[in-house]
C-alpha positions, 0 to 999 in steps of 0.5 A: 459839782461837775456836770456830765451830759448824756445823749444817745441817738434813738438806735443807741438808747438801749446801749446808753441804758446799759452804760448807765447801769454799769456806771450808776454808782459813779454817775450818781455823784454828778449833776447829770443833764440829757436830751429829753428822751434819753434823760427820761429813760434814765430817770425812769429806770435808775432814778438818777435825777437827770435834768432833761433838756428838749429833745435833740431834734427840737433844740436839746443838742443846742441847749447842751452846747450852750452849757458846754460853751458857758462851762456848765458841762464838764464831760459829754457822753454822746452815743451816736448812730454813725449809720443813720442820717440825722435831720438835725446833723448841723446841731450835732456837729455844732455840739461836737465842735463846741466840745473841741473849742472848749476842751470838754472831753467827749465820748461818742461810743461806748468804749470811749465813754467807759474810758472817760468814766474810768478817768473821772473815777480816778480823778474823784479818788485822787481828790478824796485823798 
């Protein structure tokens, strides 16, 4: 089963919940991992059994980065807040770089995340035929 990582900065948490609600049927077919608060919110609202890592600033971004580097994560949706400085910016940049190095699809805004999930849905459909 492929794994999708879901990460959202504080000001993007509600947007992530809206995104997950829109795609919950598709997301339920994957192993989901998320940073602590994002994963907890998704689990409480949608019961999708998201595996939670540490909070992003406490190392969660790095934990997901390690999963990317070891090919345990296949897609990343990271709804970033580009207008707010993050104290753990180096960790965020490292995760983004690892996605590029390991050729892992990465969506950093809702529109690109929708496009990625359309691709994933089509891929699933093709594999079932």
